[in-house]
N, C-alpha and C positions, 0 to 999 in steps of 0.2 A: 440581574440588573446589569451586567455590564455592558450590553450594548446600547444602554443611554446616554445620549450626551449630555453635558452641562455647559448651560450659559450663567455667568454671573454678569449682572447688569448693573445698571446705574453707577458705574466707575467713575470718580470725580477726580483722581490724580494718578500722575504715572507709576507712584508707588504702590497703589492699590491695585493696578493694572498689572504691574509685575508680580504682585504677590497672587493675584486670580491665576495668572498663568502658571507660576510656581505650584499652586495648589492642584493644578489639573484641569482646569477649564478648558474646555473646546471652543468655547465662543465668548468673547467679550462684547459687553453692551454700554453704549454711552447715550444718555438722554439727550436729545436735540428739541425738545418740545420747550418753548419758552414758559418762564414761571413757575417751573416745577424745582423743588427742593435739589434735585440732583442734576439740573439743567447744565450742559456746557456749551460753549461756542464750539464752532467748526475747527478753530485754530487749537483751542483746548483739547478738543477730541482728538486731534492729530498727534499731539503729545502723548495723551495717554494711549492710543492704539499703539503707539510706536514701541512704548515699553511693555506690550505685552507679547511681543515675539510672534510666534506663529499662530496663536490663536486666532480663530476667525471673527472678523469685525463686524459688529451688527450696530446700526444706527437706528435710534428709536424716533420716530416722528408722530405727529398728530394732527390731521388737516392741513398739512403743510401743502403751500402750493406745489405740483408736480414738477416744474423747471426747479424749485429750489431742493426738492429731493433728489433729483437727478444729479443737479451740481455738487451737492454735498457728497453723494454717494461716489461721485467720481474723483473728487478732492481726497475723500478719506479711504479709497479703495476698498468698500465696503463688500464683505461676503453676503449680507442680507440687508435688506430695508424692513424695520418692523414698523406696522402702521397701527396706532392705537388710537385712533379718531374715529369719526362717523365716515369715512371715506366712502364713495361710491365705487361699485364695479367697474364703473369707466374710468375710474383715477388709475386702478390697478392696470388696466388695459392700457392706459397712455403711458404708464411707468415701464410697462414689459415693452412697449413699441420704442420708447426712448433710451433703451438700453440699461435698464435698471438690473441689478443684481437679483438674487433671490428675494421673493417678495412673502413676507409673513404678515398675515391680518389677524390682529387680536378680535377675538370675539367674546363679550363677557358672558361668563354662565349665570344666566337669568332665572329666576324662580318660575318664570313661564318657559317651560323647557321647549314648546312648540316653537315660540321665537328664536330660542337660541339654536334649535335645528334648522329653521328656516334661513338663518344668518350662515350656519355652516355650510349648508348646500349651496348657499348662494355666493360665498367667497371662494368657497373650495374648486370651483370651477375656473379661478383665474390665479388664485395665489399657489405658492410653492410649499407653504406651511400655514397652518391654523395655530394660533396660541389661543388656547382656553384659558380665561384669567376670571378673576373675581368680578363680581357685578359692576365694581368700581374699577375699571381696568386701570392697571399701572400704579394701584397704590397698596398693594400688598394684603389685600384682602382676599382670605380663604375662602373656597365654595364648597359645596358637599359633593366631594368626588364620587360616592356612589350611585347620586342621580344621574352621572353622565358616563357609566361605564361601558355603555355601547356606542360612544364617540369615535373610537379608533376604527370600528369595523365600518362606520357609516362614511368615512372619508375614502375617497379614491386611493389606491394603492401608492400612487407617486406624491399623494400630498401627507407631509409628516405633521404629526401632530406635536405641539409644544404645550406644556403645562406650566401655568404661572399663577400667583396669586397665594402669598402667606406661606411659601415654602421654607421649610427651615431643616435643619440637621435631623432634627427628631420626629419629623413627620413626613421628609419627602421619600423614604420607603413604602410607606402606605399609599401615597399618591401614585407612585410608579405600579404598585401591585393593584390598585383599582383601576387606572385608567391605560397602562401601557404605552406611555409616551415615548416617542422619538427622543424628544429633547426636555428637560427641565431647566426652567428659568426661574432664578433666585436673585433679590436684590436686598432688601431690609433683612431677610432672615439671616444674613451673614454679617452683620453690621454690629460694630461695638458701640456706636452712637448714630444718630441719623446722618446718612451721608458718608460715614466713614466704615470702610470693609475692616473686617477681622481676619488675618491670615489664618488664625487657628479655626475660625467658625467655618471660612472656605474651605479648608483641608477637611475639616469633618464632614461638611456637606458633601464633597465629592466622593469620600470614601463611602459615606452612606448609600450614595447612587450606586458606587460601583460595586458595592455587596460587602463592603469590608467593616462595616459596623461602625459605630461610635468610638471616639478615641477616649 
């Protein structure tokens, strides 16, 4: 599993960002969606990202106007824009034309497999990565990994697969084995309390992904 990268998302403070980087996170994410528990402003996100050192920065948005996404992306020097709403393909095309960094589009793993596959195909044509998440995207809800075993092979080679939704130190190895993702994305699964990251859980999660087992 050593080739799988780790994103720790929902960071709420510079201290948590520093701990995420120290734990070995490749990507760090801040939620910029109004009204969520872990939502932060652009100025708060700047301080959080600054504490994460060389970790790659990901901003999480949902149905945010294209111009606002581009402005935040530029101000925060994001490596990726993660879209968790019902954004149209045309919005991703406009973001690309506007100079956005990598585009990661979340697709919920629905019980209707056909609908999920159709969404995968639609967004894979314009995104750099597909984030396969629980049906209630961004809420830490696990889905049936075995039902989506073929997703990685369905995506174009250049499009990466990011797996999210209910991941934790004790199950991430199984998710990786089932889905073969390029990146795993965790938030609530490494928290000591809602919105507060645990350094120990982040280290254990990264060790599990890297193949080091549990602490």
